[in-house]
C-alpha positions in Angstrom: 4.2 -34.0 46.2 1.0 -33.9 48.2 1.3 -34.6 51.9 -1.3 -36.9 53.5 -3.1 -35.5 56.5 -1.2 -36.5 59.6 -2.9 -39.0 61.9 -3.3 -38.1 65.6 -0.7 -39.5 67.9 -2.3 -42.6 69.5 -0.6 -42.0 72.8 -2.1 -38.5 72.9 -5.6 -40.0 72.3 -5.0 -42.6 75.0 -4.2 -39.9 77.5 -7.5 -38.2 76.8 -9.4 -41.3 78.0 -7.1 -41.9 81.0 -6.1 -38.5 82.4 -8.4 -36.7 84.8 -8.9 -33.0 85.1 -6.5 -31.9 87.9 -8.3 -28.7 88.9 -11.5 -26.7 88.8 -15.2 -27.5 88.9 -14.6 -30.8 87.0 -11.6 -31.9 89.0 -11.4 -35.7 88.7 -13.3 -36.0 85.5 -11.7 -37.7 82.5 -10.6 -35.2 79.9 -12.7 -37.0 77.3 -15.8 -36.6 79.6 -15.5 -32.8 80.1 -18.6 -30.9 78.9 -18.2 -29.1 75.6 -19.1 -25.7 77.2 -16.1 -26.1 79.6 -13.8 -26.8 76.7 -15.2 -23.8 74.9 -14.6 -21.7 77.9 -10.9 -22.5 77.8 -10.9 -21.9 74.0 -12.2 -18.4 74.7 -10.1 -17.6 77.8 -6.9 -19.5 76.9 -5.8 -23.0 77.5 -3.4 -23.6 80.4 0.2 -24.0 79.6 1.9 -27.3 79.2 0.6 -30.8 78.7 -2.8 -30.2 80.2 -3.4 -27.2 77.9 -2.4 -29.3 74.9 -4.8 -32.1 76.0 -7.7 -29.7 76.6 -7.1 -28.1 73.2 -7.0 -31.4 71.5 -10.2 -32.5 73.1 -11.8 -29.2 72.1 -10.8 -29.8 68.5 -12.1 -33.4 68.5 -15.5 -32.1 69.8 -15.6 -29.2 67.4 -15.0 -31.5 64.4 -17.4 -34.3 65.6 -14.5 -36.8 66.0 -15.5 -38.3 69.3 -15.7 -41.7 67.6 -11.9 -41.7 67.5 -11.9 -42.2 71.3 -14.5 -44.9 71.5 -12.2 -47.9 70.9 -9.7 -46.5 73.4 -12.4 -46.1 76.1 -13.4 -49.7 75.7 -9.9 -50.8 76.7 -10.1 -49.0 80.0 
């Protein structure tokens, strides 16, 4: 039996367009609006623990794979 690729959790994607960076140079910036080089920095140095690290890691993967369009419909709702 072949498993279909799992779809991203819609609530996780929604959080990327609603949550703001709580610390650092980009404090107050929506996670989905963080510059790619900032996400790459965390990828090299290590993502923070917990939910924020998971969101930053997810956003990094979305950018690396050119999937920013996944967030476009969610951004329009806000």
